[in-house]
Each structure stands twice: as C-alpha cells, then as structure tokens.
N, C-alpha and C positions, 0 to 999 in steps of 0.2 A: 526557467531552468529548473529541472528536477534532478535531485541526487537522492538515490535510494538503493536498496538491496532487497532481495526477495525474501530472505528470512534470516534469523539468527542461528546461532550454534551454541552448544554447551562448551565448558572449558575442556572437555575430552575431545572436542571436534565433531560430535554428533550434530546433524542438522536435518531439517526438513520434516521433522516428526510432529507430534501433537503436543509436546510439552510447551509451556508458555514461553520459556526462554528461546525455543526453537521457532516460534511463530512471531516473535517480535521483529519489527523491521524499522530501520531508520528512514526518515523522510525529510528532506529540506526542499522546500519549494519557493522560488523567487519569481513572482509574476502577478498578473492581474486576476486573481481569483480569491475567493473567500473560502476559508477552510473552517474545520470544526473548532470548537473551543479548546484551549490548551488543556491537556490532560485527558481528552477523549480517547477511549480505547477503539482502536480501529481493527477490523477483521483484515487479515492479509489478502483475503480474496477481493478486497475492494481496490487493491493496488493496480492490478492490470487495467481494469476498466476506467480508473481515475486517469492513468497515464494515457490511455487511448483517446479519452475525452479531451484532455488538454492538447493533444496533437491533432484534434479534429478528425480522428479516424472512427469509423463506425464501430460500435461495440457489439460483438457477436451475441446472438440470443442466448447462447449457453452461459454467458457471463451475466449472473443475475445479481451480483453484489452491488450495492449502491455506490455510486461516485461520490467521493467526499470533498472535492474541490469544485466550487461553483463560481 
C-alpha cells in the first residue's frame, strides 16, 4: 500500500512551485520493498517512477529519476 501526495503547499495555499515546502511530499509505504535510510531527502521527480515500479508498470524513458523503493 502506498499513501502519498504529489507536493506540498505554503500556509497561503501556493503549491507546485520551486520552494522547498512546495516540493515536500508525504509517503507511507507498507509492503515488501527496501527504502532509503530515514531522513534521506528524496526528489519529488522520483515519486512517479517509484509508484510505477511498485505496480509493475514500465517506466517511460522520459522519467529519469531513480526509483527509491527496491
């Protein structure tokens, strides 16, 4: 099971920008995979290919960010 969001937002409701608080995302994973060490900073571009990987779906060549659940 994967519970996540694509990005965060500021207290004023701005989202999807380049500020750190807008690029943070929550991720909870329950399943048979090994993830990064606690406290590892992940790039939000890694989220989509990681989800596709866990679902067994081919990752498009345009998604070059590294999968973080193995």
